[in-house]
N, C-alpha and C positions, 0 to 999 in steps of 0.2 A: 476810669481815669488812671488807675494804677498801671494798667497795661500800656498806656501812652508813655508814662515815666519809665517803665521797664524797657520799652523799645528805645527810648531816648538814651538811656544809660548804656544799653547794649551797643547802640550805634556809636557812641563816643568811645567806648572801650575798643570796638572793632577798628575805628579810625586810628587810634593810637597804636594798636598792635600792627596794623598794616604799615604805618609810618616807620615803626621800629624795624619791621622786616625789610623795608626798603633801605633803611640806613645800613643794616647789616649786609645786605646784598651789595650796596655801593662800596662799603669798606672791603668786602671780599674781592670785588672787582679791582679796586685800587691796589690791594695786596698782590694780586696776580700780576697786574701790570708792573709793579715794582720788581717782583721776582723775575719777570721776563726781561726787563731792562738790565737788571744785575747779571743775569745769565748771559745776555748778549755781550755786555761789557767784558765779562770774564772770558768768554770765548774769543773775543777780539784780542784781548791781551795775550792769550795763549797762542794765537796764530800769528800775531804781528811779530816781525823780526826785530830783535833788539837793535837799538841805534847806537 
């Protein structure tokens, strides 16, 4: 019976850990997208002729 509870607890912790890893990966992806957008905007401002 103890083995069943141990397996259950391990499964719960594993599920939470994978969820956290997924959230971290999503945040990294969003950060890269923001950086790319900012870099594109900066480059466009540098190359656009002043009006």
